[in-house]
Residue frames relative to the residue before (quaternion, step in Angstrom):
aa qw qx qy qz dx dy dz
M 1.0000 0.0000 0.0000 0.0000 0.00 0.00 0.00
D 0.2887 -0.7771 0.5358 0.1599 3.57 -0.68 1.10
L 0.7338 -0.4328 0.2965 0.4315 3.58 -1.34 0.10
N 0.6227 0.5529 -0.3465 0.4318 3.54 1.04 -0.73
D 0.6469 0.5049 -0.3169 0.4756 3.55 1.03 -0.80
I 0.6356 0.5252 -0.3284 0.4609 3.57 0.99 -0.86
W 0.6553 0.5241 -0.3067 0.4492 3.56 0.95 -0.90
Q 0.6799 0.4971 -0.2932 0.4524 3.53 0.91 -0.99
S 0.7023 0.4750 -0.2696 0.4566 3.57 1.03 -0.82
H 0.8305 0.2083 -0.0687 0.5120 3.63 0.96 -0.79
K 0.2831 0.8059 -0.4947 0.1599 3.59 1.15 0.38
R 0.6160 0.5452 -0.3630 0.4377 3.67 1.03 -0.68
F 0.6575 0.5012 -0.2998 0.4760 3.59 0.96 -0.89
I 0.6650 0.5110 -0.3096 0.4481 3.57 0.92 -0.97
L 0.6546 0.5124 -0.3141 0.4586 3.59 0.98 -0.85
T 0.6447 0.5336 -0.3198 0.4442 3.59 0.98 -0.87
V 0.6751 0.4805 -0.2866 0.4808 3.57 0.90 -0.99
G 0.6554 0.5285 -0.3122 0.4401 3.54 0.96 -0.86
C 0.6503 0.5065 -0.3164 0.4696 3.60 0.97 -0.81
A 0.6488 0.5233 -0.3170 0.4524 3.54 0.99 -0.85
L 0.6443 0.5224 -0.3132 0.4625 3.56 1.00 -0.87
V 0.6461 0.5113 -0.3200 0.4676 3.59 0.96 -0.84
A 0.6471 0.5239 -0.3203 0.4519 3.57 0.97 -0.86
V 0.6432 0.5202 -0.3180 0.4632 3.56 0.97 -0.85
L 0.6641 0.5048 -0.3088 0.4569 3.57 0.92 -0.87
I 0.6412 0.5189 -0.3266 0.4615 3.57 1.01 -0.81
V 0.6630 0.5043 -0.3061 0.4609 3.59 0.90 -0.96
Q 0.6481 0.5120 -0.3233 0.4619 3.59 0.92 -0.84
G 0.6449 0.5228 -0.3190 0.4572 3.55 1.03 -0.76
I 0.6529 0.5095 -0.3116 0.4659 3.55 0.99 -0.84
I 0.6769 0.4880 -0.2932 0.4665 3.57 0.84 -0.98
G 0.6559 0.5279 -0.3102 0.4415 3.55 0.94 -0.86
S 0.6787 0.4833 -0.2935 0.4687 3.57 1.04 -0.75
M 0.7233 0.4372 -0.2423 0.4764 3.58 1.06 -0.71
W 0.8164 0.0510 0.0377 0.5740 3.58 0.95 -0.81
N 0.2448 -0.7700 0.5764 0.1219 3.51 -0.52 1.22
V 0.3196 -0.8002 0.4783 0.1695 3.51 -0.08 1.38
E 0.6719 0.5041 -0.3150 0.4419 3.57 0.85 -0.85
A 0.6591 0.5021 -0.3185 0.4605 3.59 0.95 -0.85
R 0.6541 0.5081 -0.3177 0.4615 3.57 0.98 -0.81
T 0.6292 0.5341 -0.3295 0.4586 3.56 0.99 -0.79
Q 0.6636 0.4971 -0.3020 0.4704 3.57 0.94 -0.87
A 0.6289 0.5340 -0.3362 0.4542 3.60 1.03 -0.74
V 0.6463 0.5147 -0.3099 0.4704 3.57 0.98 -0.85
Q 0.6530 0.5152 -0.3099 0.4606 3.56 0.97 -0.86
R 0.6431 0.5094 -0.3286 0.4680 3.59 1.01 -0.78
L 0.6461 0.5183 -0.3186 0.4610 3.61 0.99 -0.82
Q 0.6358 0.5203 -0.3263 0.4674 3.57 0.99 -0.81
S 0.6412 0.5310 -0.3246 0.4488 3.56 1.00 -0.82
K 0.6531 0.5060 -0.3139 0.4678 3.60 1.02 -0.81
L 0.6434 0.5310 -0.3222 0.4475 3.57 0.98 -0.84
R 0.6403 0.5329 -0.3362 0.4394 3.59 0.99 -0.76
K 0.6801 0.5030 -0.2861 0.4501 3.56 1.14 -0.66
L 0.5518 0.6106 -0.4016 0.4018 3.58 1.24 -0.33
E 0.2722 -0.7630 0.5682 0.1444 3.54 -1.01 0.86
A 0.4894 -0.6399 0.5031 0.3129 3.57 -1.05 0.76
P 0.5353 -0.6248 0.4441 0.3547 3.63 -0.98 0.75
P 0.5374 -0.6349 0.4387 0.3400 3.59 -0.99 0.73
Q 0.6371 -0.5532 0.3804 0.3787 3.54 -1.18 0.57
Q 0.6111 0.5634 -0.3569 0.4263 3.58 1.04 -0.68
A 0.6519 0.5022 -0.3140 0.4735 3.58 1.02 -0.83
L 0.6415 0.5211 -0.3243 0.4601 3.59 0.97 -0.80
S 0.6515 0.5150 -0.3094 0.4634 3.56 0.95 -0.86
S 0.6387 0.5316 -0.3206 0.4546 3.57 1.02 -0.81
V 0.6625 0.4964 -0.2994 0.4744 3.58 0.95 -0.90
Q 0.6502 0.5161 -0.3174 0.4584 3.60 0.97 -0.83
A 0.6499 0.5124 -0.3124 0.4664 3.56 0.99 -0.83
E 0.6513 0.5085 -0.3113 0.4694 3.59 0.98 -0.84
N 0.6429 0.5236 -0.3189 0.4591 3.57 1.01 -0.83
L 0.6504 0.5092 -0.3103 0.4706 3.60 1.02 -0.82
A 0.6464 0.5169 -0.3232 0.4589 3.60 0.98 -0.81
M 0.6576 0.5014 -0.3109 0.4685 3.56 0.98 -0.82
K 0.6285 0.5307 -0.3338 0.4604 3.60 1.04 -0.74
E 0.6423 0.5192 -0.3144 0.4680 3.59 1.03 -0.83
Q 0.6494 0.5077 -0.3153 0.4703 3.57 1.00 -0.82
L 0.6418 0.5226 -0.3162 0.4636 3.58 1.04 -0.81
D 0.6534 0.5068 -0.3148 0.4660 3.58 0.97 -0.87
E 0.6357 0.5190 -0.3260 0.4693 3.59 1.03 -0.76
L 0.6420 0.5143 -0.3176 0.4717 3.58 1.01 -0.85
Y 0.6174 0.5335 -0.3405 0.4671 3.60 0.98 -0.80
G 0.6797 0.5063 -0.2902 0.4444 3.55 0.90 -0.97
R 0.6865 0.4807 -0.2850 0.4652 3.60 1.04 -0.73
M 0.7514 0.4087 -0.2091 0.4741 3.59 1.03 -0.78
S 0.6508 0.5630 -0.3252 0.3921 3.57 1.06 -0.65
F 0.4659 -0.6466 0.5348 0.2808 3.53 -1.11 0.78
Q 0.2895 -0.7945 0.5127 0.1490 3.57 -0.54 1.15
V 0.2575 -0.7853 0.5475 0.1311 3.56 -0.51 1.20
E 0.4049 -0.7207 0.5107 0.2363 3.56 -0.80 1.03
D 0.6558 -0.5525 0.3471 0.3797 3.54 -1.14 0.65
K 0.6667 0.5316 -0.3196 0.4132 3.58 0.94 -0.81
Y 0.7062 0.4147 -0.2566 0.5132 3.56 1.30 -0.29
L 0.5788 0.5774 -0.3738 0.4381 3.57 1.26 0.24
L 0.3267 -0.7142 0.5843 0.2047 3.56 -1.01 0.86
A 0.3915 -0.6949 0.5471 0.2541 3.56 -0.80 0.94
K 0.5895 -0.5999 0.4068 0.3566 3.59 -1.09 0.72
D 0.7409 0.3746 -0.2179 0.5131 3.58 1.09 -0.60
E 0.2979 0.7705 -0.5118 0.2360 3.59 1.23 0.36
P 0.3441 -0.7894 0.4711 0.1911 3.63 -0.50 1.16
S 0.8095 0.1660 -0.0614 0.5597 3.61 1.07 -0.68
P 0.1289 -0.8265 0.5436 0.0695 3.63 0.33 1.19
D 0.6275 0.5541 -0.3478 0.4221 3.61 0.97 -0.77
L 0.6869 0.4827 -0.2833 0.4637 3.57 0.84 -0.98
L 0.6548 0.5109 -0.3146 0.4596 3.56 0.97 -0.85
Y 0.6290 0.5408 -0.3265 0.4530 3.59 1.00 -0.83
N 0.6850 0.4870 -0.2881 0.4588 3.56 0.84 -0.96
S 0.6295 0.5275 -0.3278 0.4669 3.58 1.09 -0.70
I 0.6711 0.4879 -0.2985 0.4717 3.58 0.90 -0.92
R 0.6479 0.5247 -0.3122 0.4554 3.56 0.98 -0.86
S 0.6606 0.5111 -0.3071 0.4561 3.59 0.91 -0.92
T 0.6537 0.5123 -0.3112 0.4619 3.58 0.95 -0.88
A 0.6645 0.5064 -0.3074 0.4556 3.57 0.93 -0.87
Q 0.6387 0.5229 -0.3297 0.4582 3.56 1.00 -0.79
D 0.6550 0.5137 -0.3115 0.4584 3.58 0.92 -0.88
E 0.7103 0.4742 -0.2639 0.4483 3.54 0.86 -1.00
L 0.7331 0.4334 -0.2553 0.4578 3.59 0.72 -1.03
V 0.7053 0.4499 -0.2761 0.4731 3.57 0.73 -1.04
G 0.6596 0.5077 -0.3076 0.4609 3.58 0.99 -0.85
S 0.6591 0.5065 -0.3115 0.4605 3.56 0.91 -0.91
A 0.6567 0.4995 -0.3142 0.4696 3.60 0.99 -0.80
A 0.6414 0.5416 -0.3269 0.4340 3.58 0.94 -0.86
K 0.6231 0.5453 -0.3448 0.4421 3.61 1.03 -0.70
R 0.7222 0.3767 -0.2283 0.5334 3.58 1.22 -0.50
N 0.5028 -0.6786 0.3950 0.3614 3.54 1.32 0.34
I 0.4721 0.6337 -0.4581 0.4070 3.55 1.06 0.85
R 0.2778 -0.7769 0.5456 0.1468 3.57 -0.75 1.01
V 0.0493 -0.7994 0.5985 -0.0215 3.56 -0.82 1.06
D 0.5645 -0.5899 0.4681 0.3380 3.55 -1.08 0.84
E 0.3886 -0.7717 0.4571 0.2111 3.58 -0.43 1.24
S 0.6134 0.5542 -0.3621 0.4307 3.63 1.12 -0.45
L 0.2538 -0.7883 0.5053 0.2426 3.57 1.26 -0.49
G 0.6744 -0.5382 0.2806 0.4205 3.55 1.17 0.62
L 0.5721 0.5992 -0.3766 0.4146 3.58 1.30 0.00
E 0.5772 -0.5828 0.4411 0.3641 3.54 -1.21 0.51
E 0.6379 -0.5636 0.3680 0.3743 3.53 -1.18 0.58
F 0.7723 0.3221 -0.1687 0.5209 3.57 0.99 -0.88
T 0.6177 -0.5511 0.4143 0.3783 3.53 -1.23 0.51
P 0.5067 -0.6557 0.4577 0.3223 3.61 -0.85 0.90
S 0.4297 -0.7061 0.5068 0.2449 3.55 -1.14 0.66
G 0.8008 0.2599 -0.2039 0.4996 3.57 -0.64 1.08
R 0.6126 -0.5998 0.3851 0.3415 3.51 -1.12 0.77
E 0.6634 0.5162 -0.3140 0.4415 3.59 0.89 -0.90
A 0.6620 0.5019 -0.3045 0.4660 3.58 0.96 -0.89
I 0.6267 0.5271 -0.3311 0.4688 3.59 1.07 -0.71
Q 0.6607 0.5053 -0.3128 0.4586 3.56 0.91 -0.90
R 0.6426 0.5175 -0.3225 0.4639 3.58 1.01 -0.77
A 0.6376 0.5233 -0.3229 0.4642 3.59 0.99 -0.81
L 0.6525 0.5135 -0.3147 0.4599 3.56 1.02 -0.77
R 0.6195 0.5162 -0.3425 0.4821 3.58 1.07 -0.67
G 0.6366 0.5167 -0.3283 0.4690 3.56 1.05 -0.76
L 0.6309 0.5342 -0.3304 0.4554 3.55 1.07 -0.77
Q 0.6289 0.5229 -0.3503 0.4565 3.60 1.00 -0.66
I 0.6272 0.5132 -0.3397 0.4774 3.60 1.03 -0.73
V 0.6358 0.5245 -0.3247 0.4639 3.56 0.98 -0.85
E 0.6515 0.5164 -0.3195 0.4548 3.59 0.89 -0.88
Q 0.6634 0.5113 -0.3101 0.4498 3.57 0.93 -0.88
V 0.7070 0.4547 -0.2729 0.4680 3.59 0.85 -0.95
V 0.6647 0.4906 -0.3113 0.4697 3.61 0.88 -0.88
G 0.6235 0.5394 -0.3354 0.4559 3.58 1.02 -0.80
A 0.6638 0.4841 -0.3009 0.4841 3.57 0.99 -0.85
A 0.6299 0.5377 -0.3328 0.4510 3.59 1.07 -0.72
I 0.6303 0.5274 -0.3231 0.4693 3.58 1.05 -0.78
V 0.6640 0.4950 -0.3031 0.4714 3.57 0.91 -0.92
A 0.6648 0.5028 -0.3044 0.4610 3.61 0.99 -0.81
G 0.4198 -0.7378 0.4464 0.2833 3.60 1.17 -0.44
V 0.2421 0.7689 -0.5558 0.2031 3.59 0.95 0.76
R 0.5603 -0.6226 0.4211 0.3482 3.57 -1.22 0.23
A 0.8143 -0.0789 0.0989 0.5665 3.60 0.99 -0.78
V 0.1195 -0.7030 0.6899 0.1247 3.50 -1.37 0.49
P 0.0477 -0.8886 0.4561 0.0116 3.56 0.53 1.22
E 0.7869 0.2257 -0.1241 0.5608 3.58 1.17 -0.43
I 0.0805 0.7606 -0.6389 0.0824 3.55 -0.92 1.03
E 0.0461 0.7962 -0.6012 0.0503 3.57 -0.98 0.86
V 0.2409 -0.7224 0.6296 0.1537 3.56 -0.76 1.05
I 0.3088 -0.7931 0.5010 0.1570 3.56 -0.36 1.27
G 0.4478 -0.7084 0.4824 0.2546 3.56 -0.82 1.02
R 0.5311 -0.6302 0.4627 0.3266 3.55 -1.15 0.62
Q 0.2545 -0.7624 0.5795 0.1345 3.53 -1.01 0.88
G 0.6721 0.4786 -0.3628 0.4330 3.56 -1.20 0.51
R 0.7412 -0.4241 0.2950 0.4286 3.53 -1.36 -0.05
R 0.5209 -0.5929 0.5086 0.3443 3.52 -1.29 0.43
R 0.4927 -0.6625 0.4637 0.3215 3.55 -1.01 0.67
K 0.5023 -0.6414 0.4899 0.3104 3.53 -1.20 0.57
Q 0.6499 -0.5203 0.3752 0.4077 3.55 -1.22 0.44
D 0.8429 0.1106 -0.1371 0.5084 3.56 -1.00 0.98
E 0.4953 0.6479 -0.4440 0.3712 3.62 1.16 0.38
S 0.3383 -0.7290 0.5568 0.2099 3.56 -0.77 1.04
F 0.0689 0.8016 -0.5905 0.0631 3.59 -1.06 0.64
I 0.3848 -0.6684 0.5804 0.2614 3.50 -1.35 0.25
D 0.0585 -0.8273 0.5574 -0.0386 3.56 -0.61 1.16
P 0.1563 -0.7799 0.5988 0.0942 3.62 -0.37 1.16
L 0.1345 -0.8022 0.5795 0.0509 3.59 -0.36 1.24
R 0.1355 -0.8238 0.5500 0.0212 3.57 -0.61 1.18
V 0.0899 -0.7657 0.6359 0.0362 3.54 -1.15 0.80
R 0.2491 -0.7708 0.5730 0.1245 3.56 -0.87 1.00
F 0.0818 -0.7992 0.5954 -0.0011 3.56 -0.94 1.00
R 0.1274 -0.7089 0.6824 0.1248 3.50 -1.34 0.52
V 0.0476 -0.8026 0.5935 -0.0370 3.56 -0.68 1.18
E 0.0600 -0.7897 0.6104 0.0114 3.55 -1.03 0.83
G 0.3684 0.7216 -0.5313 0.2476 3.53 -1.02 0.76
G 0.7383 -0.3626 0.2983 0.4841 3.53 -1.30 -0.23
T 0.6308 -0.5627 0.3771 0.3783 3.57 -1.12 0.69
A 0.6634 0.5134 -0.3115 0.4465 3.59 0.90 -0.88
A 0.6647 0.5056 -0.3030 0.4591 3.59 0.97 -0.89
V 0.6589 0.4963 -0.3116 0.4716 3.60 0.94 -0.86
A 0.6446 0.5132 -0.3193 0.4682 3.60 0.98 -0.81
E 0.6419 0.5159 -0.3298 0.4616 3.60 0.98 -0.77
L 0.6266 0.5344 -0.3370 0.4563 3.59 0.99 -0.81
L 0.6807 0.4953 -0.2957 0.4516 3.56 0.82 -0.98
Q 0.6454 0.5145 -0.3167 0.4674 3.57 0.99 -0.83
T 0.6343 0.5288 -0.3360 0.4529 3.60 1.00 -0.79
L 0.6827 0.4917 -0.2963 0.4520 3.57 0.92 -0.85
V 0.6877 0.4819 -0.2812 0.4646 3.56 1.01 -0.79
Q 0.8097 0.2788 -0.1180 0.5028 3.61 0.94 -0.86
G 0.4313 0.7359 -0.4491 0.2661 3.60 1.21 0.01
D 0.4584 -0.6916 0.5019 0.2441 3.53 -1.32 0.35
G 0.4634 0.6930 -0.4406 0.3329 3.62 1.23 0.17
P 0.7750 -0.2848 0.2447 0.5083 3.57 -1.26 -0.30
Y 0.5887 -0.6477 0.3545 0.3288 3.54 -0.87 1.00
L 0.0390 0.7660 -0.6386 0.0628 3.52 -0.91 1.10
C 0.1832 -0.7728 0.5989 0.1029 3.53 -1.18 0.60
V 0.2821 -0.7296 0.5981 0.1744 3.57 -0.84 1.00
E 0.1853 -0.8333 0.5146 0.0799 3.57 -0.17 1.29
E 0.7960 0.0790 -0.0218 0.5997 3.58 1.03 -0.76
A 0.0836 0.7811 -0.6167 0.0505 3.56 -1.10 0.70
E 0.0423 0.7980 -0.5957 0.0810 3.54 -0.70 1.12
F 0.2147 -0.7922 0.5642 0.0891 3.56 -0.76 1.11
D 0.0336 0.7741 -0.6320 -0.0168 3.54 -1.22 0.50
L 0.3379 -0.7348 0.5595 0.1813 3.55 -1.13 0.71
D 0.3179 -0.7491 0.5552 0.1721 3.55 -0.72 1.12
Q 0.3099 -0.7948 0.4959 0.1623 3.53 -0.31 1.28
Q 0.6505 0.5321 -0.3250 0.4336 3.60 1.16 -0.43
E 0.6643 0.5064 -0.2934 0.4650 3.57 1.25 -0.31
T 0.7097 -0.4274 0.3410 0.4444 3.51 -1.36 0.05
F 0.6100 -0.5702 0.4001 0.3777 3.56 -1.06 0.71
G 0.7535 0.3505 -0.2835 0.4786 3.56 -0.92 0.92
S 0.5373 0.6011 -0.4165 0.4201 3.60 1.24 0.04
T 0.0627 -0.8232 0.5636 -0.0269 3.54 -0.77 1.06
G 0.2347 -0.7378 0.6145 0.1517 3.54 -1.19 0.67
L 0.0994 -0.7865 0.6085 0.0356 3.57 -1.06 0.78
S 0.0681 -0.7568 0.6494 0.0302 3.56 -0.81 1.05
M 0.1167 0.8170 -0.5498 0.1292 3.57 -0.61 1.10
V 0.2568 -0.7144 0.6264 0.1770 3.50 -1.34 0.41
V 0.1091 -0.7905 0.6022 0.0216 3.55 -0.72 1.13
A 0.1133 -0.8181 0.5633 0.0250 3.59 -0.83 0.99
G 0.1556 -0.7437 0.6426 0.0991 3.52 -1.19 0.70
L 0.2735 -0.7831 0.5406 0.1406 3.57 -0.65 1.11
T 0.0434 -0.8042 0.5925 -0.0175 3.57 -0.66 1.15
I 0.1912 -0.7706 0.6004 0.0959 3.52 -0.95 0.93
D 0.8188 -0.1680 0.0370 0.5477 3.57 -0.40 1.31
P 0.1502 -0.8405 0.5152 0.0748 3.60 0.24 1.22
E 0.5839 0.5719 -0.3859 0.4279 3.60 1.19 -0.28
A 0.7748 0.1221 -0.0869 0.6142 3.58 1.30 -0.36
P 0.1150 -0.8462 0.5158 0.0684 3.59 0.54 1.18
V 0.4753 -0.6545 0.5036 0.3035 3.54 -1.05 0.80
T 0.3445 -0.7351 0.5462 0.2063 3.56 -1.16 0.55
G 0.7017 0.4400 -0.3373 0.4476 3.51 -1.30 0.31
G 0.6669 0.5032 -0.3593 0.4158 3.54 -1.29 -0.08
G 0.3755 0.7198 -0.5427 0.2154 3.49 -1.20 -0.64
T 0.6185 0.4869 -0.3535 0.5054 3.56 1.26 -0.22
R 0.4901 -0.6673 0.4781 0.2930 3.52 -1.27 0.28
């Protein structure tokens, strides 16, 4: 049987095998041009050889690093305690509080009665809103933040009453700017409250000194601007200031601290 007979009898098989062989050669050429398999294999082998030569750090070194990490964590916790505004229990919403709205309104009403009433007995006029919005904040986190602002207001107004100022006619709990925090995300939240205080120069100065040097929950006077009311009796001073309380994750307030 000559080649022509073989071709005629098996040409379909020969063509199939031939096409497959060409395809294999093409694929090998493409892979070879894009990825040198042998070179990559050798690189992996060299990396494995280097890894085998690496020694695990001794236990003593690990213990030293762990001890240093623990010491740094303790220092950080202490710093949090010293810098964080300590929220009193009466201004904290329990995680299982069934009616945050009702509790907020109750706390707000009590604070208004106590602060505004106490000031009125001393002939001191105080902004009856206490810097809070007219309507109940929406959401548990917003309510908790408003309550923290109310505690700052109580602390500053209380100090103003003791100092004997004439009026705290303007109070504003400044809303937080920026994105809302994610669920379970810890964060640092500087809550700011703006005040306008009017009274005798000595009384206003005493109030400012109390806020700067007091021993209560940590507050920071971020802005303070004085002005003299020319229409009033000599010695009358106005003070516009922003007081801030730094809170670190108000959903889980740090404990301890409170000193300056």
